N, C-alpha and C positions, 0 to 999 in steps of 0.2 A: 425540331426534329433531329437526329442521330444523321448525320450524311455517312454514307455504305461506302465503304473503300473499295477499289478496284481489286483489290488484295480478296478482301471479304468474298466478293464475288466470283473469284476463281475457284477460291476453297470451297464454294458450297455447289458450284458447276461440277469440280471433281469427283465431290462427296457423293452427289448427285449419281453420276455416271457410275459411279463404285457401287452404290445402296441398288442401284439398276441390275448390273450384272450379278451380284451377289443373289438378288433375290426371284430375280425372273426363274433360275431354275426350280426353286420350291415351288413357285407360281403357275410351271408350266407343270408341273407334278400333279400339282392340285386339280389344276383345270382340267387335266387327261383325263383324271382316276373318274370322270364323269362323263366321259365319252363312252360310245361303243364302240366295240371290237372294230367293225366296221368301217368305222370313220378313223380309227388310229390307224389302220393300213392303208384308206385310200387316200389320206389327206393329213402324215404326220406333221409337215410343219404349221399347221390350223393351230393357233394358242389358245380361242376358247371353243370350247364343243355348241354344235349348231343345236342339240336338246340336250338338257341335264339328265343323268339318269342316274340312278343310285343302285341299280342291278350289281355294277362290279363289287360294290360293297357288301350286298347281300350275299351274293354267289361267294366272294371270299372270305364271308363268316361262316357259312355253313357247308363249303366245299369239304370232301371227305379227305381229298390228298392237299389241297392246300388251307388246312383248318386255321383261323387266325386266333380263334381264341388257345388253342394247346401253342401255336407258335409265342402268343404273347406271352401267355402264361413261363414258357419258358426262359425266354427273354426277360421279363420282370424279376424273376428267382435270381439267373446268372448275374444280372447287372446288380441287383441290391445288393450280393453275397461280394461280389469283386470291390465295388465300392466302399462297402462298409470294412473291409479289408485292407483297403487301400489310403481310406482315411484313417484310419486307427494306426497302421502300419508306419506312415508319413507322420503323425503327430508324435508319435512315440519315439522314433528314431531320431526327428529334429530334434525333439527335447533333449535328448540322452547325447547330442553331441554338441547341442548349444552347452550344456551347463554340467554335464557330468564330468567328471576326471578320472581317467583310468590308463593304465600301461597300454601303450600301441594305439591311441585315440586317432592321433594325425594320420599314424598310417592307416588303419583301417580305414579311415574316412578318402585318405588318396586313393585308396583301393576302389572304393564306392564311387568316387568321381570319375575315377579312368572309365569306367562303365559307358560314362558319356559320349566318351569317343569310339567304341567299340559295336559295331552293328553284325552278329553273326546274320540276320535275316532270318530265311527258313530252314538254313542246314541244322538249327538245334532239334527240328519238328521230329526226325525221325530218332534219336535218341530219347527223348522225352517219350514218345509213342513207344518207345518199347520195355523205358522203366516201367510206364503205366500199365502195358502189357501184362508185365509181372504182378502188379496190385488188383487187376483185372478192371481196372478202370480207363481203358483204352477206348472203349467204344460210347461214353456217353459226357454230356456238359459236364458231371461232377469231376470226372479225370482234370480237365481245363480248368477247373476252377483251384482243385488242388496244386495246380503249376502257379495260377496268378497269385494264389494266396502267398506262396512262397517266393513270389518274384518282387526284386527290387526295384521300386522306382525313384532314381537318382535325383530327379528333376523336382518332386515332390515334398522329398527331405531337403533340398536346397532351398524351397519356398518356406518351409515350417523354422529351419535353422535360424534362417535369416529373421525371421520373425519373432522368433525368440529372444535372439540375442538383440533385438532392439526395447526388450523388454527391463525395466529394470531389475539388479538383480536383488532391490532392496525386499522385494516381494517373495522370493525365495529365504531372504534371511528373516524376514518377518514370520513365513509359514514354518521354520525351523525352530524360532524360539517359541511360538505356541504348539510344539510340539508332532510336527509333520515331518516325516520321513519323506525319501526323493520320491517314491510313487506317491504317498499321500499329495504331495505338493504337487506334482503334474495333477493329477486329478482335482485338487479342490481348490488349486491356486491358476496355475499354468492354463487347463485344457479348457475351461470359460473364455478365455481372451482370445484364443485361437481363431473361434467363431470365423471372423473374415478369410483367412487365409484356408481353413479347414472347408469353408465353402467354394471356393475357389478349387481345392483339390479335389472335392467331392463333384463336381459340375464336370470338370475336367474327366474325373474317373468315367463317370454316368455316361458321358458321350464317348469316349471310346469302347466301352464294356456293350454299351447299347448297339453302335454301329459298325461294330468289329464282324468281318465276315468269314475270312480266310481259317482262321482256327479253331471257332465251333464248327465251319462245317467239315472241317478234315475230323474232326473228333467223334462226327454227327454221320458219318457216312453210313456208317453199319447199321444205324439206330432213327432213322429219319424223324420218330414222334419226337426225338431229343432235339431236333433243330431251334436256333433261334428262329426269330423275325424277318433278321437281315438275311439270312442263310437261306429260309425258307422262301423268301421273293426272288434272290436270286436262283435258287435252283431250279423257277417255274421257266426259265430262259434255256436251261438244257434240256428240259423235260421232252417227253414225247408229243405233247400238245404247245410247244413254244409259241408257232404261228398263231394257236388263239388265246394266248394267255398274256398279251401286252396290257390288256386291262385288267387284269388280276395283279400284276406288278405295280403299276401305277396306284391301285388302291391300296395293296400292302405296301406300297413307301408312304403315302399319304397317311397310313394308319403311325406308322413308326417314325414319322416326323414329328407328331403330336406330342410324346412324354421329353425329348430333349428340349422343344419349344417352351413347354409350359414348364421344366427346371430351372432354364436359363432364365423366362419371366421372372419367379418367384427369388431366383437368385442374383438378380441381375449387380443389383446393388453393392452386395457382399462379396459378390465374386471382380466385380473393377477392383473395389478397396483393398481385396484381399491378394489381386496380383502387384498392385502400387506398395503395398506394406511386406509382401513377401520380398520384392527385390531390393528392398533397404541396404544401400552398402555395407556391409561390418568395418 
């Protein structure tokens, strides 16, 4: 029988404590979504509900002001488009910077890299809003989608570039001999090998887009029907019925948790391997 070391016991204890700290907010949210409003207001510190009720989910699904099906549809198409755009941009940019040779390559990549150290925060919201106002896209999610499509994700480009650089150049040479040009080599040879790192990029992009609150809220202030699920949940807090909407907020939050957990559950193995392979030192 293998002897358990004292160091292993300490590691397990620390990891168990961290697990409880991370999982507890999720558990509390799901448990609170089954409580009545009276119970939430009377005893918010209680973890488990006195009696389970599905009324919160039924109300959230059918309520005219907080219409979960519409909010869910908005979140799905917004997140899907943004995730696809980020994955494609990261894959192609990472491949170009790793394999292509063109004048100014190092300078352009240095400029992209410098963006890692510049964070303008919300100072860019006003000029972006004015630009989209000119093309009549400042009051819907499509305006924000346009911004996200043309945004640069430097970290994701780094991950893909490092992964592609770790692949043997013989693959490109063999493809060239077979008659593939630069673009065909990417789609037929390199892209299929990028599955682990692109899964990582996709899961991170999905999580960030799905959970984004500030920008979707700003761009849908004048058009509540375009709100995402997260923006709609938080809007309940400042609504006229805020004192009686905590049950809907917890129910909506619990519903919003499901897609992210499912995505990570299916992509967990590729997510971990992608992070490791994308971090290879050149």
